[in-house]
C-alpha positions as CSV (number, residue, x, y, z in Angstrom):
1,M,152.4,63.6,173.1
2,R,150.3,66.7,173.6
3,T,146.4,65.8,174.0
4,I,143.7,68.6,173.6
5,L,140.2,67.7,174.4
6,V,137.4,70.1,173.0
7,L,134.5,69.5,175.2
8,N,130.8,70.8,175.9
9,S,127.8,68.4,176.3
10,K,125.6,71.1,174.6
11,G,125.2,70.4,170.9
12,G,125.8,73.7,169.0
13,S,128.5,75.1,170.8
14,G,131.1,75.1,168.0
15,K,133.4,72.4,169.2
16,T,134.4,71.1,165.7
17,T,135.3,74.6,164.8
18,I,137.5,75.1,167.7
19,A,139.0,71.7,167.4
20,T,139.7,72.2,163.4
21,N,141.2,75.4,164.2
22,I,143.5,74.2,166.9
23,A,144.6,71.2,164.9
24,G,145.2,73.6,161.9
25,F,147.2,76.0,164.2
26,F,149.7,73.2,165.4
27,A,150.0,71.8,161.9
28,D,151.0,75.1,160.5
29,R,153.6,75.2,163.2
30,G,155.3,72.3,161.7
31,Q,154.0,69.6,164.4
32,A,152.6,66.2,163.5
33,V,149.0,66.4,164.2
34,A,146.0,64.1,164.6
35,L,142.4,65.1,164.7
36,A,140.1,62.4,166.5
37,D,136.3,62.7,165.9
38,F,134.2,61.1,168.6
39,D,131.3,62.8,167.0
40,P,129.0,60.1,165.0
41,Q,128.3,62.7,162.5
42,H,132.0,62.7,161.7
43,S,132.1,66.8,161.0
44,S,135.9,66.9,161.9
45,L,136.7,64.1,159.5
46,D,134.4,65.9,156.7
47,W,136.5,69.0,157.4
48,L,139.5,66.8,156.9
49,A,138.1,65.3,153.7
50,A,138.1,68.8,152.2
51,R,141.6,69.7,153.0
52,E,144.0,70.5,150.1
53,S,146.8,68.0,149.7
54,D,149.2,70.7,149.6
55,R,148.8,71.5,153.1
56,P,150.4,70.2,156.2
57,E,148.9,66.8,156.8
58,I,146.4,66.2,159.6
59,K,146.0,62.6,160.5
60,G,141.9,61.8,160.9
61,I,141.1,59.2,163.4
62,D,137.4,57.9,163.3
63,A,137.1,57.3,167.2
64,A,133.5,57.3,167.2
65,G,133.5,54.2,165.0
66,H,137.0,52.6,165.9
67,G,138.2,54.1,169.2
68,L,141.2,56.5,169.8
69,R,144.0,54.8,168.1
70,V,146.7,57.4,167.5
71,P,149.3,56.7,164.8
72,S,153.0,56.7,165.6
73,G,154.9,59.8,165.4
74,I,152.1,62.2,166.5
75,D,153.1,65.3,168.4
76,V,149.5,66.6,169.1
77,V,146.3,65.0,169.1
78,V,143.2,67.1,169.2
79,I,140.0,65.4,170.3
80,D,136.5,66.5,169.0
81,A,134.0,65.4,171.7
82,P,130.5,64.4,170.9
83,A,127.5,66.3,172.4
84,A,125.5,64.7,175.2
85,T,128.8,63.4,176.8
86,H,128.0,62.5,180.6
87,G,128.7,59.9,183.5
88,E,131.2,57.1,182.4
89,D,131.7,58.6,178.8
90,L,132.6,62.0,180.4
91,G,135.2,60.6,182.5
92,S,136.7,58.6,180.1
93,L,137.2,61.2,177.6
94,V,138.6,63.4,180.1
95,R,141.1,60.9,181.4
96,R,142.6,60.9,178.0
97,A,143.2,64.6,178.1
98,Q,146.0,67.1,179.3
99,T,144.2,69.9,178.5
100,I,140.3,70.9,178.1
101,V,138.8,73.6,176.1
102,I,135.1,74.5,176.5
103,P,133.5,76.6,174.0
104,V,130.2,78.5,175.2
105,I,128.3,80.4,172.9
106,P,126.2,83.5,174.1
107,S,122.7,82.6,174.9
108,P,120.8,82.2,177.9
109,I,120.1,78.4,176.9
110,D,123.9,77.6,176.6
111,V,124.8,79.5,179.7
112,R,122.3,77.4,181.8
113,A,123.5,74.1,180.1
114,A,127.1,75.2,180.7
115,E,126.4,75.5,184.5
116,H,125.2,72.3,184.8
117,F,128.0,70.7,182.5
118,L,130.8,72.4,184.5
119,A,129.3,71.2,187.7
120,E,129.4,67.6,186.3
121,L,133.0,68.2,184.9
122,M,134.5,69.5,188.2
123,A,133.3,66.3,189.9
124,V,135.5,64.1,187.7
125,R,138.2,62.9,189.8
126,V,141.1,63.9,187.5
127,I,139.8,67.5,187.5
128,E,139.6,67.4,191.3
129,K,143.1,66.3,191.6
130,H,144.4,68.9,189.0
131,E,145.7,66.3,186.7
132,V,143.9,68.1,183.7
133,K,144.0,71.6,182.8
134,V,140.7,73.3,181.7
135,A,139.7,76.6,180.1
136,T,136.7,78.2,178.4
137,V,136.4,80.5,175.3
138,A,133.2,82.4,174.4
139,N,132.3,81.4,170.9
140,R,130.6,83.2,168.0
141,A,130.4,86.2,170.3
142,R,129.0,89.8,168.6
143,E,130.7,92.4,170.6
144,G,128.6,94.9,172.4
145,T,125.6,92.4,172.5
146,Q,123.9,91.8,176.0
147,A,124.2,88.0,175.8
148,T,127.8,88.4,175.1
149,V,128.5,90.8,177.9
150,E,126.2,88.3,180.3
151,L,128.3,85.0,179.0
152,D,131.7,87.0,179.7
153,E,130.4,87.8,183.3
154,Y,129.6,84.2,184.0
155,L,132.9,82.8,182.5
156,E,134.9,85.2,184.5
157,Q,133.4,84.0,187.9
158,I,133.9,80.3,187.6
159,K,136.3,78.5,190.2
160,L,138.1,75.3,189.8
161,P,137.5,72.7,192.9
162,N,140.5,74.2,194.4
163,G,139.0,77.7,194.6
164,R,141.2,79.2,191.8
165,K,139.6,80.9,188.9
166,L,138.9,78.9,185.8
167,P,140.8,80.4,182.9
168,F,138.6,82.5,180.6
169,L,140.8,82.8,177.7
170,A,139.1,84.6,174.8
171,N,135.9,85.9,173.1
172,L,135.9,84.3,169.7
173,R,133.7,86.5,167.4
174,S,131.5,85.3,164.8
175,S,133.2,85.6,161.4
176,V,132.7,84.5,157.7
177,N,136.2,83.3,157.6
178,Y,135.4,80.4,159.8
179,L,133.0,79.5,157.1
180,R,135.4,79.8,154.4
181,A,137.9,78.0,156.1
182,A,135.6,75.2,157.0
183,E,134.8,74.9,153.3
184,R,138.5,74.0,152.3
185,G,139.5,72.0,155.2
186,L,141.6,75.0,156.5
187,S,141.9,76.8,159.8
188,I,142.1,80.6,160.0
189,F,145.9,80.2,160.5
190,E,146.6,78.9,157.2
191,F,145.2,81.9,155.2
192,A,147.2,84.7,154.4
193,P,147.8,86.6,157.8
194,M,146.2,90.1,156.5
195,A,142.9,88.0,155.4
196,T,142.3,86.8,159.1
197,M,144.4,89.3,161.2
198,P,141.2,90.2,163.6
199,D,140.4,86.5,163.9
200,R,144.0,85.8,164.8
201,E,144.3,88.6,167.4
202,Y,141.0,87.2,169.0
203,W,142.6,83.6,169.0
204,A,146.0,84.9,170.4
205,P,145.1,84.4,174.2
206,V,143.9,80.7,173.4
207,T,147.1,79.7,171.3
208,K,149.3,81.5,173.8
209,W,148.0,79.4,176.5
210,L,147.9,76.3,174.5
211,T,151.7,76.5,173.8
212,S,152.6,77.6,177.5
213,T,153.2,75.4,180.3
214,R,150.1,76.8,182.1
215,S,147.9,74.6,179.9
216,L,149.7,71.3,181.2
217,P,149.3,69.4,184.2
218,E,151.7,70.2,186.9
């Protein structure tokens, strides 16, 4: 079973948007998907509640209230982590994952918060032992802005404990399509391709990585 954790201790980084679109991507490919919501606000479960019944099913898991109990027959579990995850809670979540995607938005406050969070994350034992694969994405980016340029430069230079470069996958632009998708419990991958083509192109490096062995522990 594939387990993908969307994680950042800073609130407002767009974890739910990333998690729901990853879940929708795999569901649209015909895989049995569960979306585990560890956030007490239940944003991912609210997204699922708006999902149309004729769309590929995604099982919702209230992990904040009842723990991570995955139904049988699931191929992919996407975990939407809560904000302010540190210490033992951070270690417990990370140990459940094969793959971690960290969204960071382009603002000085978020970049500084990411620096502290990534330092803490890299000290988690399973990360040090390379038992979990980690990558970052720039989220809600606006092309050509100074904040986006500075975020890209920061994410490009981060290294893993073994000295290798931490993969920086993509610059996901700010788009009204994410709002339209969220209103209907959909991902951008479940609209007509031409309607979300630019967004799909920005996501291409992310989905390519997630569907490759490079995103799985060795």
